[in-house]
C-alpha positions as CSV (number, residue, x, y, z in Angstrom):
1,M,-26.2,-12.5,-36.0
2,L,-26.3,-8.7,-35.5
3,K,-29.3,-7.3,-37.3
4,N,-29.1,-4.3,-39.7
5,D,-31.2,-1.3,-40.4
6,K,-33.4,-3.1,-43.0
7,W,-34.3,-5.8,-40.5
8,I,-35.0,-3.2,-37.8
9,I,-37.4,-1.3,-40.1
10,E,-39.3,-4.5,-40.9
11,Q,-39.6,-5.4,-37.2
12,A,-40.6,-1.8,-36.3
13,K,-43.6,-2.1,-38.8
14,K,-44.6,-5.2,-36.7
15,G,-44.5,-3.1,-33.5
16,M,-41.0,-4.0,-32.1
17,I,-40.2,-0.3,-31.3
18,E,-42.9,2.4,-30.7
19,P,-42.6,5.2,-31.4
20,F,-40.1,4.6,-34.2
21,E,-37.8,7.1,-36.1
22,L,-36.7,6.0,-39.5
23,S,-33.4,7.9,-39.4
24,L,-31.1,9.4,-36.8
25,V,-32.7,12.6,-35.4
26,R,-30.2,15.2,-34.4
27,T,-32.3,18.1,-33.2
28,V,-35.3,18.5,-30.8
29,K,-38.0,21.2,-30.7
30,L,-38.5,22.8,-27.3
31,E,-41.8,23.9,-25.9
32,S,-40.8,27.5,-27.0
33,G,-40.7,26.2,-30.6
34,T,-36.9,26.6,-30.7
35,E,-35.0,23.8,-32.4
36,V,-31.8,22.8,-30.6
37,P,-29.0,20.2,-31.3
38,A,-29.7,16.8,-29.6
39,L,-28.0,13.6,-28.6
40,S,-29.2,11.6,-31.6
41,Y,-31.9,9.0,-31.5
42,G,-33.5,6.7,-34.0
43,L,-32.3,4.2,-36.6
44,S,-28.6,3.7,-37.3
45,S,-26.8,1.1,-39.5
46,Y,-26.8,-1.8,-37.0
47,G,-28.9,-0.5,-34.1
48,Y,-31.5,1.9,-32.7
49,D,-30.9,4.7,-30.2
50,I,-33.7,5.0,-27.7
51,R,-34.6,8.1,-25.7
52,L,-34.8,8.9,-22.0
53,S,-38.4,9.6,-20.9
54,P,-39.0,13.0,-19.2
55,R,-41.5,11.3,-16.8
56,E,-39.2,10.1,-14.0
57,F,-35.6,10.0,-12.9
58,L,-34.4,8.8,-9.5
59,V,-31.0,8.9,-7.8
60,F,-29.7,7.0,-4.8
61,R,-29.6,9.1,-1.6
62,H,-26.6,8.8,0.7
63,I,-28.0,7.5,4.0
64,P,-25.1,6.7,6.4
65,G,-25.3,3.2,7.7
66,T,-27.7,2.1,5.1
67,V,-26.9,-1.0,2.9
68,V,-28.9,-1.4,-0.3
69,N,-30.3,-5.0,-0.4
70,P,-31.5,-6.1,-3.9
71,K,-33.6,-8.8,-2.2
72,R,-35.4,-6.3,0.0
73,F,-35.1,-3.1,-1.9
74,N,-36.2,0.0,0.1
75,P,-37.6,2.6,-2.2
76,N,-36.8,5.2,0.4
77,N,-33.1,4.9,-0.8
78,L,-34.1,6.8,-3.9
79,E,-35.2,10.4,-4.4
80,S,-36.9,12.0,-7.4
81,V,-34.9,14.4,-9.5
82,P,-36.9,17.3,-11.0
83,L,-37.0,17.8,-14.8
84,Q,-35.4,21.1,-15.7
85,Q,-35.2,23.0,-19.0
86,D,-33.0,25.7,-20.5
87,E,-31.8,26.7,-24.0
88,D,-30.1,23.3,-24.4
89,G,-33.3,21.2,-23.7
90,D,-35.0,19.1,-21.0
91,F,-32.6,17.5,-18.5
92,F,-32.1,15.9,-15.1
93,I,-29.0,16.3,-13.0
94,I,-27.2,13.2,-11.8
95,P,-24.8,14.1,-8.9
96,A,-21.1,13.3,-9.0
97,H,-20.3,9.8,-8.0
98,S,-24.0,8.9,-8.0
99,Y,-26.3,6.3,-9.5
100,G,-29.6,7.1,-11.2
101,L,-32.5,5.2,-12.7
102,G,-34.6,6.4,-15.6
103,V,-36.9,4.8,-18.1
104,A,-37.0,4.6,-21.9
105,L,-39.5,6.7,-23.8
106,E,-39.9,3.9,-26.4
107,K,-41.8,0.7,-25.8
108,L,-40.3,-2.6,-27.0
109,R,-41.8,-5.9,-28.1
110,M,-38.9,-8.2,-28.7
111,P,-39.3,-11.1,-31.2
112,A,-39.1,-14.6,-29.8
113,N,-35.6,-15.3,-31.3
114,V,-34.0,-11.9,-30.7
115,T,-32.3,-10.3,-27.6
116,A,-31.3,-6.6,-27.6
117,I,-28.1,-5.5,-25.8
118,C,-28.0,-1.8,-24.6
119,L,-24.8,0.2,-24.9
120,G,-24.1,3.7,-23.7
121,K,-23.7,6.5,-26.2
122,S,-20.2,7.9,-26.9
123,T,-21.1,11.5,-25.9
124,Y,-22.1,10.4,-22.4
125,A,-19.2,8.0,-22.0
126,R,-16.8,10.9,-22.7
127,V,-18.2,12.9,-19.8
128,G,-18.1,9.9,-17.3
129,L,-21.7,8.8,-17.5
130,V,-21.9,5.0,-17.8
131,A,-25.0,3.2,-18.9
132,N,-25.5,-0.1,-17.1
133,V,-28.5,-1.6,-18.8
134,T,-29.4,-5.3,-18.8
135,P,-30.5,-7.0,-22.0
136,A,-34.1,-7.0,-23.4
137,E,-34.5,-10.8,-23.8
138,A,-36.5,-12.8,-26.3
139,S,-40.2,-11.9,-26.1
140,W,-39.7,-9.2,-23.5
141,N,-42.2,-6.3,-23.7
142,G,-42.3,-2.9,-22.1
143,A,-40.4,0.3,-21.4
144,L,-36.8,-0.4,-20.3
145,T,-35.7,0.8,-16.9
146,L,-32.3,2.4,-17.5
147,E,-29.4,2.6,-15.1
148,F,-26.6,5.2,-15.1
149,S,-23.5,5.8,-13.0
150,N,-21.9,9.2,-12.9
151,S,-18.3,8.2,-12.4
152,S,-17.0,11.8,-12.7
153,S,-16.3,14.2,-9.9
154,A,-18.8,16.7,-11.3
155,D,-22.6,16.7,-11.5
156,C,-23.8,15.7,-15.0
157,R,-26.8,16.6,-17.1
158,I,-28.7,13.7,-18.6
159,Y,-31.1,14.8,-21.4
160,A,-34.7,13.7,-21.6
161,N,-36.4,13.2,-25.0
162,E,-32.9,12.6,-26.6
163,G,-30.8,9.6,-27.3
164,I,-29.6,7.8,-24.2
165,V,-28.5,4.2,-25.2
166,Q,-28.2,2.2,-28.4
167,L,-29.9,-1.1,-28.8
168,L,-28.1,-3.8,-30.7
169,F,-30.3,-6.7,-31.9
170,L,-28.9,-10.2,-31.9
171,E,-30.8,-13.0,-33.6
172,G,-30.3,-16.6,-32.6
173,E,-31.8,-20.0,-33.1
174,P,-35.2,-20.2,-31.5
175,C,-34.9,-20.8,-27.8
176,Q,-36.8,-23.4,-25.8
177,T,-38.2,-20.9,-23.3
178,T,-38.6,-17.2,-23.9
179,Y,-38.7,-14.5,-21.2
180,A,-42.5,-14.3,-21.7
181,D,-42.9,-18.1,-21.5
182,R,-41.2,-18.2,-18.1
183,G,-43.2,-15.2,-16.8
184,G,-40.2,-12.9,-16.3
185,K,-40.5,-10.6,-13.3
186,Y,-39.8,-7.5,-15.4
187,Q,-42.2,-8.2,-18.2
188,N,-44.6,-5.4,-19.4
189,Q,-42.9,-2.6,-17.6
190,P,-44.7,0.8,-17.9
191,E,-43.0,4.1,-18.7
192,K,-42.0,4.3,-15.0
193,V,-38.8,3.2,-13.2
194,T,-39.2,-0.5,-12.1
195,L,-37.3,-1.2,-8.9
196,A,-35.3,-4.3,-8.1
197,R,-37.3,-7.5,-7.6
198,V,-36.6,-11.1,-6.6
């Protein structure tokens, strides 16, 4: 069953989402003290919009003749993108037809009978930025590594400290083995991009 705002609030009090915003936040305050419109984050009717951390954003470099191998991932295939700021807020640039990795600002502690599915926000979808985020399974903990594809022919801003994906929480019958029980390889991720593992 898809869980509603009342349930999300109850679970947040138990530490499911930290930090937690009780309503949708639609503005952010810059270091200058100026408040600007933001891509919303926080609680919605049947979900929660998490933010992109300003700590790190990596994009795939084009290295002719290189094949990315998820079983033997070479971190040299990625390069760091600097955080920038102007009157619209803090942002990274993801080049046209490129793929980038960021990390959620919020930390999650999933209940043992709940999995969260991440969906992209409409504002980003309308400019060609596609979120490709895997589920946060039952009893998964940590800061989600977030994956984005810029399918447009133009470079695109991706805003830090603002809403980036929406989590939908699905409750099921208790499972036999949770992600934590089986020692999942992406358990307890820090607020840092976690690369592909086998």
